C-alpha positions as CSV (number, residue, x, y, z in Angstrom):
1,X,-50.8,21.2,45.1
2,X,-48.3,18.9,46.9
3,X,-50.2,16.0,45.2
4,X,-49.7,17.4,41.8
5,X,-46.0,18.2,42.4
6,X,-45.4,14.6,43.7
7,X,-47.4,13.0,40.8
8,X,-45.4,15.1,38.3
9,X,-42.1,14.0,40.0
10,X,-43.1,10.4,39.9
11,X,-44.2,10.7,36.3
12,X,-40.9,12.4,35.3
13,X,-38.9,9.7,37.0
14,X,-40.9,6.9,35.2
15,X,-40.5,8.5,31.9
16,X,-36.8,9.2,32.4
17,X,-36.1,5.6,33.5
18,X,-38.0,4.1,30.6
19,X,-36.4,6.3,28.0
20,X,-33.9,4.5,25.6
21,X,-30.4,5.0,26.7
22,X,-28.6,6.3,23.7
23,X,-24.9,6.4,24.0
24,X,-22.6,8.1,21.6
25,X,-21.2,5.5,19.2
26,X,-17.7,4.6,20.3
27,X,-15.0,4.7,17.6
28,X,-14.4,1.1,16.8
29,X,-11.0,0.2,15.8
30,X,-10.7,-1.2,12.3
31,X,-9.4,-4.6,11.8
32,X,-5.7,-4.7,11.3
33,X,-4.8,-4.6,7.7
34,X,-3.3,-7.9,6.5
35,X,-0.7,-8.1,3.9
36,X,-1.5,-11.2,2.0
37,X,1.2,-13.4,0.7
38,X,0.9,-16.9,-0.6
39,X,2.4,-18.4,2.4
40,X,0.2,-16.4,4.8
41,X,-2.9,-17.5,3.0
42,X,-1.8,-21.1,2.8
43,X,-0.9,-21.0,6.5
44,X,-4.3,-19.5,7.5
45,X,-6.1,-22.1,5.2
46,X,-4.2,-24.9,6.6
47,X,-4.7,-23.8,10.2
48,X,-8.5,-23.6,9.4
49,X,-8.3,-27.1,7.9
50,X,-6.5,-28.4,10.9
51,X,-9.2,-26.9,13.1
52,X,-12.0,-28.4,11.1
53,X,-10.3,-31.8,11.0
54,X,-9.6,-31.8,14.8
55,X,-13.1,-30.5,15.8
56,X,-15.4,-32.4,13.4
57,X,-13.5,-35.7,12.7
58,X,-12.5,-36.4,16.4
59,X,-16.2,-36.3,17.4
60,X,-16.6,-39.8,16.1
61,X,-13.3,-41.6,15.9
62,X,-9.6,-41.2,16.6
63,X,-7.7,-38.7,14.4
64,X,-5.3,-40.3,11.9
65,X,-1.8,-38.8,11.3
66,X,-2.1,-37.0,7.8
67,X,1.0,-38.9,6.9
68,X,-0.6,-42.3,7.2
69,X,-2.3,-42.0,3.8
70,X,-1.4,-40.6,0.4
71,X,-3.2,-37.8,-1.3
72,X,-5.0,-40.4,-3.5
73,X,-6.1,-42.3,-0.4
74,X,-7.3,-39.2,1.5
75,X,-9.6,-38.1,-1.3
76,X,-12.4,-40.8,-0.9
77,X,-11.9,-40.9,2.8
78,X,-12.5,-37.0,3.1
79,X,-15.4,-37.2,0.6
80,X,-17.1,-40.0,2.6
81,X,-16.6,-38.5,5.9
82,X,-17.6,-35.0,4.7
83,X,-21.1,-36.3,4.0
84,X,-21.3,-38.1,7.3
85,X,-20.3,-35.0,9.3
86,X,-22.7,-32.8,7.2
87,X,-19.8,-30.5,6.1
88,X,-20.0,-28.4,3.1
89,X,-17.7,-28.7,0.1
90,X,-15.5,-25.8,1.2
91,X,-14.8,-27.3,4.7
92,X,-14.1,-30.7,3.0
93,X,-11.6,-29.0,0.7
94,X,-9.9,-27.2,3.6
95,X,-9.6,-30.6,5.5
96,X,-8.3,-32.3,2.4
97,X,-5.7,-29.5,1.8
98,X,-4.6,-29.9,5.4
99,X,-4.2,-33.6,5.5
100,X,-2.4,-33.7,2.1
101,X,-0.1,-30.8,2.8
102,X,1.5,-32.3,5.8
């Protein structure tokens, strides 16, 4: 009898410890609602372009000041480097927007 009670207790412990731990879903806070204005969108896009420029272009060479070249001069530079850095067209456009807006 003691053997059966002990075996049942061990079996219950094993089953309990192997059972999936389901927790009640926590209420996730929704992301803050952003009011979008033209300046906010442009600022966020320029910030992303700056981030892409600094993190991708600086891997291979020094970063040039965006004011060193005109918009016409930047276009072929960004196109050529976009291919070398394996960036998609959207990332290339964001970098181009950043370097020509400053």
